[in-house]
N, C-alpha and C positions, 0 to 999 in steps of 0.2 A: 692737293694730291689725293688720288684715290685711296691710298693706304691710310692716310690720316682720316679721311671720311669714314672708312670702314671701321677704324678703331673707335671713332666717336659713336657709331651705331652700336658696336659691341658694348662699349661703356654705358650707353644709355639703357640697353637691355639688362645689363647687370644691375645698374642702379634701380631699375624698375622692380626687379626681383628682390633686391635687398630692402627696398622701401616697404615691401609687403610685410617683412618682419617687424619693422618699426610701427606700421599702422595696425597690423593684426598679430601681435606677439604670441597670442594664444595658439595660432596656427603652427608655430614652430615648436611648441612644447612637446607634442607626442614624439616627434623625431629626436628630440633631445633626451627625454626621459625614458623612452622605450628601451634603447640599448643599455642604459645604465641600470634599469630595474632588472632586466634579463640577466645581465652579468653579475649584479650583486646577489640576485637570488640563487644563481647557479654556484657562485663562489661560497655561499653560505651552506648550501645543501651538500655540495661535493668537495668541501674543503680538504678532506683527507685523501682525495685522489692524488694530490701532488706527491704523496709519499710512495706511490707506485713507481717502479723503475721505468725510466724513459722520459719522464716529465722534465727533469733538469731545470726546475724553476723554484724560486724561493717559496712560493705558495701557489695555490690554484688560481687565485685572482690575477696574479702576475702572468700566468699562462694564458688565461682566456680573455684578458682585457683587450688584446688585439682584435678579437672577434667583435667586440663592441665598437671599436673604431670603424671596422668595415661595415657593420650593420648600420651604424649611424650615417655613414657615407651612402650606403645603399638606400636607406629610407629617404635621405635628402634627394638623391637622384630620382627616386620614384615619385616623390612629391613634385619635383620639377616636371615630370611627365604628366602628372595629374593637372598641374597648372596649365600646361600646354593644351591638354584636352579641354579644359575649361575655356581657354581663349578661343579654341576652335568652335566650341558650342556657342559662345557668345558673339562670334563673328569678328573678334578683334584680330585674330590671326590672319583672316582674309585681307584686312587692311594692311597688316604688316607685310604680306607678300607683294603688295603694290609698291613698296618702297624700292627705289632704284639701286638696290644693293644685291650682291650675290647671295644665294641661299646659304652658302658656307658661312657668311658673316652672321646671318640670323641664327644659324645653328650654334656658332661659336659664342654668341651672346647668351643663348639659353643654357648651354653646357657650362660656360664660364661662371654663371650665377650659381649653379649647383656646386661647383668646385669650391667657391668661396664660402657658401653657406654650410658646407660640410665641416668647416672649422669650428662652428658653434657646438655641435654635439661632441666633437672630439675634445675640445677644450674642457667642457663640462665633465666628461667621463675621465679625463686625465686628472682633474682636480679631485673627483670622488675617489678614484683609484688611489691617489696619494693619501687621502684621509683614511681609507680603510685598509691600507697596508700593502698595496701593490708596489713592487720595486720601482724606484725612480729610474727612468730609462737613460738619462744623461743627455747632454747637448748633441752628441753625434747622432743618437737615435731620433731626437726631435727633428734634426735636419733631414733624416731619411723618411721619417714617418709623415711629416706634413705633405710633401709632394705626392706620396703614395695615397694618402687619404683623399686628397683633392682629386687625384687622377682617378681613383676608384669611384668617387662621386660623379665624375665626368662620364665614366663608362656607364654607370647606372642611369644617368640622365639621357645618354644616347639610347639605351635600351627603352627607357620610358618614352622617349620621343618616337621611336619606331612603333611602339604599341599605340601611342596617342594618334599618330598620323594614319595608322591602319584602321582603328576602330572609331576615332573621332568622338569619343565619349568618355566621361569620367568614370563610367561603370567598368571600364577596363583596368581600373586601378589595381585590383588584386593580381592581375597578370604582371604588372610592373613590379609589384612587391615580391611575389613568390619567386620570380625569376632570380632576383638578386639574393633572396634568402637561401634558395636551393644551391646557388653557386658557392655561397660561403659555407653552407652546412656540409657539403661533400668535400671537405678538406680535413686538415688536422685541427679543426676548430676546437674540439674538446678533448682530444687525446692524440698523442704522438703516433707515428706510423707503427711502431712496434706493438701498440695496444689495439690497433684497428683490426676488424675482421678482414680476411683476405680480399673479399670483393670490394670493400670500402677502401682498403689500402690501395688497390689498383686504380680505383677511380680518383682517389686523392692525389696519387702520383701523376696522373694524366691531367688533372684539373689545374689550369694555370693560376687560378685564384689561390691555390695552396702556396705558391711561391710568393705571391703578393702578401698573403697573410704572414708567412714566415719573415718577410722583410720588415713588416711592422712589429712583429713579436720579438725579434732578436735582442733588442736593447732591454727588454723586460726580463728575459730569462738568461742573459749572458752578455757577451761583448758584441758590438756591431762589427761585422766582418764583410769584406768585399765578396767572399764566396756566397754569402746569403743575399747581399744587396743587389748584385748585378742581375741574378735571375728574376728578382722581384720587379725591377724596372723593365727588363725585357718582356716579361709577361704583361706588365701594365701597359706599355706602349703597343704591344701586339694586340691586346684586346681593345684598346682605345682606337687603333687604326681600323680594326674589323667593324666594331659597332658604330664608330663614327662614320665610316664609309657607308654602312647600311642606313644609318639615320639620314645622311646627306642624300642618298639615293631616294629614300622615301620622301624627303622634303622636295626634291626636284620633280618628283612625279605628282606632287600635290598641286591641284589646281584650285581656283577659287570656287567656292560653293555657290 
């Protein structure tokens, strides 16, 4: 059946990406350590910030740890875009395009690998956060957090694929990384709405990533609620549909070199 064959292709592409971690584990270290180091450093320097009105968090680490989860997912997605650019440079992607499968299946394999790989930095950061005093989110928050982190990595991978297919070189890696970094930065990443300057507050309220971030953060600063969860998933699926559609469009326009 065509559906079974498509799933086998997606599974094979995901296994290929996961095998890279086993064969070259050092390549995964930056994406795992970078968010942890950034969050740990900020929590150490600005630990007293949580005493300001508006944070409503046990400590500053509990407030900003959600930023680390999204940064880890963003780095993972950007790395997937870099790997795609490498495959384009080496000619492997041209051979992949010759496979008798829809371009959507190829994109799903690439994006799916990023979604699974995002669990590695998220798990490491969750462990470090527990060691250094972040509030334990609870089972309900884990159930919400995991699909959001995986979905955000998929969005980042779609963005990386768009850039890779446009420039066809690994030198475009900074564009992949800065795009996801800026999307996360222009939110309530480090301060709640009431403490943001007016211009940044307006941007944060319009930025759909803000609602994704709040969906990940809720279990660390309070209870998991439906009022915070549903906007997070609406924003997540909306961005995934937009960037996934653009990535698929770019892939369909890509011909053999």
